[in-house]
PAPANU-911440 format. One record per residue (C-alpha): residue in one letter; x, y, z. Coordinates in Angstrom, 3 decimals. Example, Ala and Ser with C-alpha at 12.3 -4.5 7.8 and 13.67 -1.06 7.14 Angstrom:
REM PAPANU-911440
<r residuo="a" px="12.300" py="-4.500" pz="7.800"/>
<r residuo="s" px="13.670" py="-1.060" pz="7.140"/>
***
This chain:
REM PAPANU-911440
<r residuo="m" px="0.118" py="-16.397" pz="24.947"/>
<r residuo="h" px="-3.454" py="-15.785" pz="23.858"/>
<r residuo="y" px="-4.776" py="-16.023" pz="20.311"/>
<r residuo="r" px="-7.373" py="-14.204" pz="18.216"/>
<r residuo="e" px="-9.141" py="-14.802" pz="14.918"/>
<r residuo="l" px="-8.108" py="-12.806" pz="11.865"/>
<r residuo="g" px="-11.380" py="-11.265" pz="10.713"/>
<r residuo="t" px="-13.797" py="-14.121" pz="10.048"/>
<r residuo="s" px="-11.188" py="-16.132" pz="8.148"/>
<r residuo="g" px="-10.947" py="-18.885" pz="10.730"/>
<r residuo="i" px="-7.207" py="-18.191" pz="10.903"/>
<r residuo="e" px="-5.794" py="-17.844" pz="14.410"/>
<r residuo="v" px="-2.921" py="-15.497" pz="15.210"/>
<r residuo="s" px="-0.976" py="-14.957" pz="18.402"/>
<r residuo="e" px="-1.735" py="-11.653" pz="20.121"/>
<r residuo="v" px="1.941" py="-10.785" pz="19.779"/>
<r residuo="g" px="3.395" py="-11.496" pz="16.351"/>
<r residuo="f" px="6.887" py="-11.511" pz="14.869"/>
<r residuo="g" px="7.563" py="-8.733" pz="12.359"/>
<r residuo="a" px="10.205" py="-10.227" pz="10.065"/>
<r residuo="w" px="11.364" py="-6.910" pz="8.622"/>
<r residuo="v" px="14.290" py="-7.398" pz="11.041"/>
<r residuo="v" px="15.183" py="-10.618" pz="9.199"/>
<r residuo="g" px="17.278" py="-10.544" pz="6.049"/>
<r residuo="t" px="17.816" py="-6.771" pz="6.141"/>
<r residuo="d" px="20.181" py="-4.379" pz="7.925"/>
<r residuo="w" px="17.657" py="-1.630" pz="8.592"/>
<r residuo="w" px="17.232" py="-2.631" pz="12.232"/>
<r residuo="g" px="20.738" py="-3.861" pz="12.971"/>
<r residuo="d" px="23.017" py="-6.474" pz="11.463"/>
<r residuo="r" px="22.415" py="-10.134" pz="12.275"/>
<r residuo="s" px="23.339" py="-13.369" pz="10.580"/>
<r residuo="d" px="20.775" py="-15.735" pz="9.120"/>
<r residuo="d" px="21.595" py="-18.210" pz="11.885"/>
<r residuo="d" px="20.880" py="-15.522" pz="14.490"/>
<r residuo="s" px="17.574" py="-14.705" pz="12.786"/>
<r residuo="i" px="16.531" py="-18.353" pz="12.716"/>
<r residuo="e" px="17.439" py="-18.695" pz="16.385"/>
<r residuo="m" px="15.259" py="-15.667" pz="17.180"/>
<r residuo="i" px="12.318" py="-17.128" pz="15.262"/>
<r residuo="h" px="12.628" py="-20.440" pz="17.107"/>
<r residuo="h" px="12.808" py="-18.588" pz="20.419"/>
<r residuo="a" px="9.630" py="-16.732" pz="19.454"/>
<r residuo="i" px="7.879" py="-20.061" pz="18.886"/>
<r residuo="d" px="9.043" py="-21.176" pz="22.339"/>
<r residuo="q" px="7.351" py="-18.067" pz="23.771"/>
<r residuo="g" px="4.027" py="-18.917" pz="22.135"/>
<r residuo="i" px="4.287" py="-16.692" pz="19.058"/>
<r residuo="t" px="2.635" py="-18.304" pz="16.032"/>
<r residuo="f" px="2.137" py="-15.290" pz="13.737"/>
<r residuo="f" px="5.082" py="-14.413" pz="11.487"/>
<r residuo="d" px="4.801" py="-11.451" pz="9.125"/>
<r residuo="t" px="7.351" py="-10.937" pz="6.358"/>
<r residuo="g" px="7.348" py="-9.230" pz="2.946"/>
<r residuo="d" px="8.855" py="-9.909" pz="-0.451"/>
<r residuo="v" px="10.696" py="-6.580" pz="-0.532"/>
<r residuo="y" px="12.489" py="-7.147" pz="2.800"/>
<r residuo="g" px="16.042" py="-7.902" pz="1.799"/>
<r residuo="h" px="14.725" py="-8.338" pz="-1.753"/>
<r residuo="g" px="13.275" py="-11.723" pz="-0.917"/>
<r residuo="h" px="15.894" py="-12.808" pz="1.606"/>
<r residuo="s" px="13.611" py="-12.310" pz="4.605"/>
<r residuo="e" px="11.133" py="-14.750" pz="3.088"/>
<r residuo="e" px="13.906" py="-17.277" pz="2.480"/>
<r residuo="v" px="15.090" py="-17.098" pz="6.092"/>
<r residuo="v" px="11.557" py="-17.230" pz="7.498"/>
<r residuo="g" px="10.760" py="-20.214" pz="5.312"/>
<r residuo="e" px="13.864" py="-22.060" pz="6.450"/>
<r residuo="a" px="13.176" py="-21.291" pz="10.111"/>
<r residuo="l" px="9.557" py="-22.454" pz="9.926"/>
<r residuo="a" px="10.082" py="-25.521" pz="7.733"/>
<r residuo="d" px="9.449" py="-27.926" pz="10.617"/>
<r residuo="y" px="6.598" py="-25.860" pz="12.098"/>
<r residuo="r" px="4.397" py="-25.094" pz="9.073"/>
<r residuo="d" px="1.212" py="-26.610" pz="10.481"/>
<r residuo="e" px="1.693" py="-24.843" pz="13.806"/>
<r residuo="v" px="2.170" py="-21.261" pz="12.605"/>
<r residuo="t" px="0.416" py="-18.526" pz="10.644"/>
<r residuo="v" px="2.568" py="-16.980" pz="7.924"/>
<r residuo="a" px="1.909" py="-13.608" pz="6.298"/>
<r residuo="t" px="3.779" py="-11.860" pz="3.522"/>
<r residuo="k" px="3.383" py="-8.703" pz="1.463"/>
<r residuo="i" px="3.659" py="-7.924" pz="-2.239"/>
<r residuo="g" px="3.537" py="-4.772" pz="-4.340"/>
<r residuo="y" px="7.082" py="-3.515" pz="-4.971"/>
<r residuo="d" px="9.127" py="-4.240" pz="-8.088"/>
<r residuo="f" px="12.521" py="-4.913" pz="-6.556"/>
<r residuo="y" px="13.294" py="-7.389" pz="-9.319"/>
<r residuo="n" px="14.044" py="-4.654" pz="-11.854"/>
<r residuo="h" px="15.115" py="-1.795" pz="-9.577"/>
<r residuo="p" px="18.074" py="-1.644" pz="-7.155"/>
<r residuo="q" px="17.497" py="-0.428" pz="-3.616"/>
<r residuo="a" px="18.794" py="3.104" pz="-2.995"/>
<r residuo="g" px="19.185" py="3.498" pz="0.761"/>
<r residuo="h" px="15.817" py="3.470" pz="2.517"/>
<r residuo="g" px="13.952" py="5.091" pz="-0.368"/>
<r residuo="e" px="10.727" py="3.637" pz="-1.687"/>
<r residuo="l" px="11.000" py="1.361" pz="-4.700"/>
<r residuo="p" px="8.621" py="1.568" pz="-7.682"/>
<r residuo="k" px="5.351" py="-0.221" pz="-7.011"/>
<r residuo="e" px="3.738" py="-2.765" pz="-9.291"/>
<r residuo="i" px="0.190" py="-3.762" pz="-8.391"/>
<r residuo="t" px="-1.836" py="-5.403" pz="-11.143"/>
<r residuo="g" px="-3.765" py="-8.637" pz="-11.297"/>
<r residuo="e" px="-0.962" py="-10.299" pz="-13.232"/>
<r residuo="w" px="1.695" py="-8.999" pz="-10.840"/>
<r residuo="v" px="-0.252" py="-10.165" pz="-7.784"/>
<r residuo="r" px="-0.197" py="-13.720" pz="-9.088"/>
<r residuo="e" px="3.433" py="-13.662" pz="-10.233"/>
<r residuo="a" px="4.696" py="-12.057" pz="-7.024"/>
<r residuo="t" px="2.717" py="-14.478" pz="-4.867"/>
<r residuo="e" px="4.115" py="-17.497" pz="-6.687"/>
<r residuo="k" px="7.656" py="-16.147" pz="-6.291"/>
<r residuo="s" px="7.060" py="-15.553" pz="-2.576"/>
<r residuo="l" px="5.844" py="-19.122" pz="-2.171"/>
<r residuo="d" px="8.982" py="-20.369" pz="-3.897"/>
<r residuo="r" px="11.230" py="-18.389" pz="-1.541"/>
<r residuo="l" px="9.249" py="-19.445" pz="1.516"/>
<r residuo="d" px="9.214" py="-23.019" pz="0.187"/>
<r residuo="m" px="5.552" py="-23.262" pz="1.158"/>
<r residuo="e" px="2.446" py="-24.402" pz="-0.694"/>
<r residuo="y" px="0.388" py="-21.485" pz="0.630"/>
<r residuo="v" px="0.558" py="-18.397" pz="2.805"/>
<r residuo="d" px="-2.080" py="-17.772" pz="5.418"/>
<r residuo="l" px="-2.250" py="-14.016" pz="4.844"/>
<r residuo="l" px="-1.288" py="-12.151" pz="1.669"/>
<r residuo="q" px="-1.111" py="-8.365" pz="2.095"/>
<r residuo="l" px="-0.950" py="-5.599" pz="-0.485"/>
<r residuo="h" px="2.085" py="-3.543" pz="0.525"/>
<r residuo="n" px="1.411" py="0.213" pz="0.639"/>
<r residuo="a" px="-1.082" py="0.000" pz="-2.221"/>
<r residuo="n" px="-2.956" py="3.187" pz="-3.088"/>
<r residuo="v" px="-6.697" py="3.167" pz="-3.752"/>
<r residuo="d" px="-6.341" py="3.697" pz="-7.492"/>
<r residuo="e" px="-3.970" py="0.722" pz="-7.729"/>
<r residuo="v" px="-6.426" py="-1.760" pz="-6.234"/>
<r residuo="t" px="-8.550" py="-2.293" pz="-9.326"/>
<r residuo="p" px="-11.230" py="-4.945" pz="-9.909"/>
<r residuo="d" px="-8.502" py="-6.905" pz="-11.706"/>
<r residuo="v" px="-6.416" py="-6.969" pz="-8.521"/>
<r residuo="l" px="-9.368" py="-7.961" pz="-6.344"/>
<r residuo="e" px="-10.233" py="-10.735" pz="-8.802"/>
<r residuo="a" px="-6.655" py="-12.032" pz="-8.691"/>
<r residuo="l" px="-6.799" py="-12.183" pz="-4.890"/>
<r residuo="d" px="-10.079" py="-14.094" pz="-5.035"/>
<r residuo="e" px="-8.601" py="-16.569" pz="-7.526"/>
<r residuo="l" px="-5.525" py="-17.156" pz="-5.360"/>
<r residuo="k" px="-7.801" py="-17.841" pz="-2.422"/>
<r residuo="e" px="-9.975" py="-20.232" pz="-4.438"/>
<r residuo="e" px="-6.856" py="-22.107" pz="-5.555"/>
<r residuo="g" px="-5.672" py="-22.456" pz="-1.963"/>
<r residuo="l" px="-2.474" py="-20.459" pz="-2.501"/>
<r residuo="i" px="-3.598" py="-17.914" pz="0.099"/>
<r residuo="k" px="-6.051" py="-18.227" pz="2.971"/>
<r residuo="a" px="-6.784" py="-14.587" pz="3.763"/>
<r residuo="t" px="-6.203" py="-11.097" pz="2.355"/>
<r residuo="g" px="-4.769" py="-7.998" pz="3.967"/>
<r residuo="w" px="-3.580" py="-4.475" pz="3.256"/>
<r residuo="a" px="-0.436" py="-3.150" pz="4.948"/>
<r residuo="l" px="-0.172" py="0.633" pz="5.047"/>
<r residuo="g" px="2.202" py="3.417" pz="5.885"/>
<r residuo="p" px="3.985" py="5.183" pz="7.104"/>
<r residuo="s" px="3.584" py="8.205" pz="4.779"/>
<r residuo="i" px="2.501" py="6.772" pz="1.459"/>
<r residuo="g" px="-1.224" py="7.292" pz="2.015"/>
<r residuo="w" px="-3.562" py="5.367" pz="4.257"/>
<r residuo="l" px="-6.913" py="6.877" pz="5.189"/>
<r residuo="a" px="-8.772" py="6.205" pz="1.943"/>
<r residuo="e" px="-6.797" py="2.996" pz="1.531"/>
<r residuo="g" px="-7.659" py="1.653" pz="4.960"/>
<r residuo="d" px="-11.303" py="2.603" pz="4.589"/>
<r residuo="m" px="-11.424" py="0.723" pz="1.290"/>
<r residuo="a" px="-9.772" py="-2.336" pz="2.863"/>
<r residuo="i" px="-12.369" py="-2.330" pz="5.627"/>
<r residuo="e" px="-15.337" py="-1.792" pz="3.329"/>
<r residuo="e" px="-14.086" py="-4.465" pz="0.911"/>
<r residuo="e" px="-13.871" py="-6.845" pz="3.896"/>
<r residuo="f" px="-10.164" py="-7.566" pz="3.680"/>
<r residuo="d" px="-9.377" py="-9.870" pz="6.582"/>
<r residuo="a" px="-6.632" py="-7.650" pz="7.987"/>
<r residuo="l" px="-5.425" py="-4.068" pz="7.887"/>
<r residuo="q" px="-1.903" py="-3.415" pz="9.171"/>
<r residuo="i" px="-1.023" py="0.073" pz="10.397"/>
<r residuo="v" px="1.507" py="2.021" pz="12.446"/>
<r residuo="w" px="-0.287" py="2.435" pz="15.762"/>
<r residuo="n" px="0.812" py="3.197" pz="19.308"/>
<r residuo="a" px="-0.012" py="5.282" pz="22.355"/>
<r residuo="f" px="1.840" py="8.262" pz="20.857"/>
<r residuo="e" px="0.188" py="7.864" pz="17.424"/>
<r residuo="q" px="-3.483" py="7.103" pz="17.929"/>
<r residuo="d" px="-5.316" py="9.092" pz="15.240"/>
<r residuo="v" px="-4.977" py="6.624" pz="12.383"/>
<r residuo="g" px="-6.005" py="3.702" pz="14.582"/>
<r residuo="n" px="-8.951" py="5.686" pz="15.927"/>
<r residuo="h" px="-10.065" py="6.479" pz="12.382"/>
<r residuo="f" px="-10.138" py="2.824" pz="11.389"/>
<r residuo="l" px="-11.771" py="1.714" pz="14.631"/>
<r residuo="d" px="-14.570" py="4.149" pz="13.768"/>
<r residuo="t" px="-14.804" py="2.852" pz="10.197"/>
<r residuo="i" px="-15.007" py="-0.761" pz="11.394"/>
<r residuo="e" px="-17.767" py="0.132" pz="13.844"/>
<r residuo="e" px="-19.719" py="2.227" pz="11.326"/>
<r residuo="t" px="-19.574" py="-0.376" pz="8.555"/>
<r residuo="g" px="-19.927" py="-3.473" pz="10.689"/>
<r residuo="s" px="-16.890" py="-4.890" pz="8.912"/>
<r residuo="s" px="-15.107" py="-7.947" pz="10.256"/>
<r residuo="t" px="-11.664" py="-6.612" pz="9.255"/>
<r residuo="s" px="-9.062" py="-7.041" pz="11.989"/>
<r residuo="l" px="-6.318" py="-4.545" pz="12.757"/>
<r residuo="i" px="-2.657" py="-5.489" pz="13.075"/>
<r residuo="g" px="-0.687" py="-2.851" pz="14.949"/>
<r residuo="r" px="2.984" py="-2.363" pz="14.215"/>
<r residuo="v" px="5.553" py="0.030" pz="15.733"/>
<r residuo="p" px="3.772" py="-0.272" pz="19.113"/>
<r residuo="h" px="6.847" py="1.201" pz="20.806"/>
<r residuo="s" px="6.959" py="4.303" pz="18.640"/>
<r residuo="s" px="10.442" py="3.636" pz="17.281"/>
<r residuo="g" px="12.144" py="2.994" pz="20.591"/>
<r residuo="l" px="10.428" py="5.472" pz="22.897"/>
<r residuo="l" px="7.865" py="3.259" pz="24.595"/>
<r residuo="n" px="10.291" py="0.395" pz="25.150"/>
<r residuo="e" px="12.925" py="2.913" pz="26.324"/>
<r residuo="q" px="15.546" py="1.617" pz="23.912"/>
<r residuo="v" px="16.083" py="5.115" pz="22.526"/>
<r residuo="r" px="17.179" py="7.472" pz="25.287"/>
<r residuo="p" px="18.672" py="10.989" pz="25.208"/>
<r residuo="e" px="22.181" py="9.529" pz="25.117"/>
<r residuo="t" px="21.380" py="7.008" pz="22.343"/>
<r residuo="e" px="23.242" py="7.461" pz="19.063"/>
<r residuo="l" px="21.380" py="5.940" pz="16.123"/>
<r residuo="g" px="23.526" py="4.592" pz="13.304"/>
<r residuo="s" px="23.194" py="5.868" pz="9.756"/>
<r residuo="g" px="21.393" py="2.700" pz="8.698"/>
<r residuo="d" px="19.003" py="2.618" pz="11.667"/>
<r residuo="h" px="15.436" py="3.093" pz="10.456"/>
<r residuo="r" px="14.505" py="4.875" pz="13.695"/>
<r residuo="g" px="16.748" py="7.762" pz="12.685"/>
<r residuo="f" px="14.103" py="8.972" pz="10.238"/>
<r residuo="r" px="11.988" py="10.305" pz="13.094"/>
<r residuo="p" px="12.226" py="14.084" pz="13.648"/>
<r residuo="d" px="14.446" py="15.207" pz="16.531"/>
<r residuo="e" px="11.433" py="16.882" pz="18.150"/>
<r residuo="w" px="9.665" py="13.535" pz="18.184"/>
<r residuo="y" px="12.203" py="12.050" pz="20.558"/>
<r residuo="e" px="12.792" py="15.213" pz="22.591"/>
<r residuo="t" px="9.112" py="15.533" pz="23.489"/>
<r residuo="g" px="8.593" py="11.774" pz="23.536"/>
<r residuo="w" px="10.764" py="11.348" pz="26.594"/>
<r residuo="e" px="8.526" py="13.861" pz="28.387"/>
<r residuo="k" px="5.355" py="12.084" pz="27.241"/>
<r residuo="l" px="6.756" py="8.785" pz="28.446"/>
<r residuo="e" px="6.830" py="10.003" pz="32.038"/>
<r residuo="e" px="3.076" py="10.662" pz="31.877"/>
<r residuo="l" px="2.505" py="6.948" pz="31.225"/>
<r residuo="r" px="4.425" py="5.600" pz="34.215"/>
<r residuo="f" px="1.111" py="4.733" pz="35.885"/>
<r residuo="l" px="0.875" py="1.780" pz="33.471"/>
<r residuo="e" px="3.878" py="0.013" pz="35.010"/>
<r residuo="r" px="3.334" py="-2.622" pz="37.690"/>
<r residuo="d" px="5.699" py="-4.586" pz="39.885"/>
<r residuo="g" px="5.571" py="-8.368" pz="39.879"/>
<r residuo="v" px="7.197" py="-11.498" pz="38.487"/>
<r residuo="s" px="9.204" py="-10.603" pz="35.379"/>
<r residuo="a" px="8.778" py="-12.295" pz="32.010"/>
<r residuo="s" px="12.247" py="-13.836" pz="32.192"/>
<r residuo="e" px="11.573" py="-15.233" pz="35.661"/>
<r residuo="t" px="8.170" py="-16.533" pz="34.554"/>
<r residuo="s" px="9.774" py="-18.404" pz="31.649"/>
<r residuo="r" px="12.209" py="-20.071" pz="34.063"/>
<r residuo="r" px="9.591" py="-21.165" pz="36.570"/>
<r residuo="q" px="7.582" py="-24.355" pz="36.338"/>
<r residuo="g" px="3.827" py="-23.827" pz="36.478"/>
<r residuo="a" px="1.583" py="-20.936" pz="35.565"/>
<r residuo="i" px="1.952" py="-17.464" pz="37.025"/>
<r residuo="e" px="-1.328" py="-15.620" pz="37.498"/>
<r residuo="a" px="-1.648" py="-12.441" pz="35.449"/>
<r residuo="s" px="-2.254" py="-10.436" pz="38.613"/>
<r residuo="d" px="1.156" py="-11.545" pz="39.921"/>
<r residuo="r" px="3.077" py="-10.580" pz="36.792"/>
<r residuo="e" px="5.198" py="-7.519" pz="36.229"/>
<r residuo="r" px="3.958" py="-5.075" pz="33.575"/>
<r residuo="t" px="6.749" py="-3.068" pz="31.991"/>
<r residuo="m" px="6.248" py="0.011" pz="29.848"/>
<r residuo="a" px="7.098" py="-2.002" pz="26.735"/>
<r residuo="q" px="4.496" py="-4.612" pz="27.653"/>
<r residuo="a" px="1.878" py="-2.022" pz="28.585"/>
<r residuo="s" px="2.312" py="-0.344" pz="25.198"/>
<r residuo="i" px="1.415" py="-3.610" pz="23.471"/>
<r residuo="a" px="-1.383" py="-4.324" pz="25.948"/>
<r residuo="f" px="-2.900" py="-0.914" pz="25.138"/>
<r residuo="l" px="-3.422" py="-1.930" pz="21.499"/>
<r residuo="l" px="-4.714" py="-5.341" pz="22.567"/>
<r residuo="g" px="-7.308" py="-3.495" pz="24.634"/>
<r residuo="f" px="-9.306" py="-2.873" pz="21.444"/>
<r residuo="d" px="-11.526" py="-5.739" pz="20.277"/>
<r residuo="a" px="-10.719" py="-5.079" pz="16.602"/>
<r residuo="t" px="-7.027" py="-5.797" pz="17.184"/>
<r residuo="a" px="-5.932" py="-9.269" pz="16.112"/>
<r residuo="s" px="-2.186" py="-9.000" pz="16.725"/>
<r residuo="v" px="0.597" py="-6.557" pz="17.518"/>
<r residuo="t" px="3.971" py="-6.927" pz="15.783"/>
<r residuo="p" px="6.805" py="-5.177" pz="17.618"/>
<r residuo="t" px="10.303" py="-4.880" pz="16.188"/>
<r residuo="f" px="12.308" py="-7.551" pz="17.999"/>
<r residuo="r" px="16.080" py="-7.124" pz="18.005"/>
<r residuo="t" px="17.104" py="-9.683" pz="20.619"/>
<r residuo="k" px="15.815" py="-12.829" pz="22.276"/>
<r residuo="d" px="15.373" py="-10.836" pz="25.482"/>
<r residuo="d" px="13.009" py="-8.518" pz="23.591"/>
<r residuo="i" px="11.004" py="-11.548" pz="22.491"/>
<r residuo="t" px="10.786" py="-12.986" pz="26.010"/>
<r residuo="e" px="9.590" py="-9.717" pz="27.515"/>
<r residuo="w" px="7.265" py="-8.489" pz="24.790"/>
<r residuo="a" px="5.628" py="-11.827" pz="24.007"/>
<r residuo="a" px="4.561" py="-11.868" pz="27.646"/>
<r residuo="a" px="2.490" py="-8.724" pz="27.008"/>
<r residuo="s" px="-0.321" py="-11.120" pz="26.123"/>
<r residuo="d" px="-0.298" py="-12.443" pz="29.692"/>
<r residuo="v" px="0.370" py="-9.375" pz="31.844"/>
<r residuo="p" px="-2.482" py="-7.649" pz="33.691"/>
<r residuo="k" px="-4.827" py="-6.181" pz="31.090"/>
<r residuo="l" px="-5.255" py="-2.433" pz="31.107"/>
<r residuo="t" px="-8.382" py="-1.483" pz="33.018"/>
<r residuo="d" px="-11.071" py="0.632" pz="31.375"/>
<r residuo="e" px="-9.830" py="3.550" pz="33.442"/>
<r residuo="e" px="-6.228" py="3.037" pz="32.315"/>
<r residuo="m" px="-7.274" py="2.752" pz="28.668"/>
<r residuo="q" px="-9.272" py="5.962" pz="28.905"/>
<r residuo="r" px="-6.464" py="7.802" pz="30.661"/>
<r residuo="v" px="-4.046" py="6.954" pz="27.819"/>
<r residuo="i" px="-6.629" py="8.189" pz="25.311"/>
<r residuo="d" px="-7.240" py="11.392" pz="27.284"/>
<r residuo="l" px="-3.518" py="12.099" pz="27.622"/>
<r residuo="y" px="-3.146" py="11.736" pz="23.879"/>
<r residuo="e" px="-6.039" py="14.113" pz="23.225"/>
<r residuo="d" px="-4.221" py="16.697" pz="25.361"/>
<r residuo="n" px="-0.894" py="15.883" pz="23.653"/>
<r residuo="f" px="0.391" py="14.748" pz="27.045"/>
<r residuo="g" px="0.501" py="18.391" pz="28.119"/>
<r residuo="i" px="3.142" py="19.281" pz="25.499"/>
<r residuo="d" px="2.531" py="22.809" pz="24.216"/>
<r residuo="r" px="5.322" py="23.024" pz="21.636"/>
<r residuo="f" px="5.982" py="21.365" pz="18.274"/>
<r residuo="d" px="6.635" py="17.672" pz="18.777"/>
<r residuo="g" px="7.346" py="16.543" pz="15.224"/>
<r residuo="m" px="3.737" py="15.497" pz="14.697"/>
<r residuo="d" px="1.684" py="16.478" pz="11.670"/>
<r residuo="a" px="-1.989" py="17.291" pz="11.192"/>
<r residuo="l" px="-3.109" py="13.728" pz="11.828"/>
<r residuo="r" px="-0.932" py="13.366" pz="14.922"/>
<r residuo="s" px="1.532" py="11.277" pz="12.986"/>
<r residuo="s" px="5.282" py="11.677" pz="13.160"/>
<r residuo="v" px="5.789" py="10.946" pz="9.478"/>
<r residuo="d" px="5.789" py="13.403" pz="6.591"/>
<r residuo="g" px="2.369" py="14.956" pz="6.175"/>
<r residuo="d" px="1.977" py="15.704" pz="2.456"/>
<r residuo="d" px="0.918" py="12.213" pz="1.438"/>
<r residuo="i" px="-1.339" py="11.907" pz="4.452"/>
<r residuo="r" px="-3.127" py="15.096" pz="3.459"/>
<r residuo="d" px="-3.379" py="13.795" pz="-0.086"/>
<r residuo="a" px="-4.963" py="10.609" pz="1.222"/>
<r residuo="g" px="-7.680" py="12.663" pz="2.908"/>
<r residuo="l" px="-8.078" py="14.259" pz="6.314"/>
<r residuo="d" px="-11.588" py="12.930" pz="6.849"/>
<r residuo="k" px="-14.025" py="10.340" pz="5.600"/>
<r residuo="r" px="-15.554" py="12.722" pz="3.051"/>
<r residuo="v" px="-12.232" py="13.032" pz="1.264"/>
<r residuo="a" px="-11.668" py="9.304" pz="1.592"/>
<r residuo="e" px="-15.062" py="8.650" pz="0.057"/>
<r residuo="g" px="-14.235" py="10.981" pz="-2.828"/>
<r residuo="a" px="-11.001" py="9.114" pz="-3.478"/>
<r residuo="r" px="-12.874" py="5.825" pz="-3.670"/>
<r residuo="n" px="-15.462" py="7.268" pz="-6.041"/>
<r residuo="e" px="-12.756" py="8.639" pz="-8.340"/>
<r residuo="a" px="-11.097" py="5.222" pz="-8.423"/>
***
């Protein structure tokens, strides 16, 4: 496993992180707390040190499980959480979005409650969860600064998406020098990542990107196939049918990324180092390696469901890096929509999620700038 700095915070994160939205919830399959803790410990064994949870996941239960699992490893890991939803006063209705609460006072109260559930004195990274531009007032920014000064948090982030608004929000996070910006980003959904890569370059910001959903909801790790039946509670079922139908065709255009070699499971069993050039590179690993091919990326957080997933995908940090030619070919294929000439479930910004809120957020930097000025 290799490690990168989060912005200029001095905080180190593993290139592959553990997204703890699978812990303490049933949105990505049922598992006991003991199973979740076992997965987290296995992740540590594979070199993962970055664990990203959120207060709304399981209405606080994910934080409790993560805190219990990491109790004996606190000085060895980087812990992130998210705040911004008022689940204390509102019951969860299916997968619908809960009312948000983002004020200076709420930021402090929610952070203190998260620390209690995690049973930690501080979190390394505190992220605003799906906050809109007009919600991030000077009062909120001041509260974040105070929490940092008091040592309750080490770094600040903004976690966005999927369809709640993100262009103006991400631009603001970058220009305000938040340490991290977390987005949905993968080889099949490149536009949003490209936008923020441009903003980082244009502003000279030190903000790091954290890419989640690198496997595009089961396509790029081949866990969702034509014969797969997704359960009613499976979060991947919210993708349009066209997304999967065309996605399987797009996948075949990326087969050039796969390489034969020593598998991740075999590498973990062997004694001694295996050179990167001798390692296998699976499609799932290549999809993570693609995002790691950008200097602004700090970490990629796939959705682990099993220990085998962790073993294979954590090794994406050590497989042969994508060459410049391979990186460019993935970008070029995306620009041509992988040769697909029919509707593929994607919206105006080449995103598979609902488009209304994305359009509201702004289709270009001029609109994003206007949103910031209005705020």
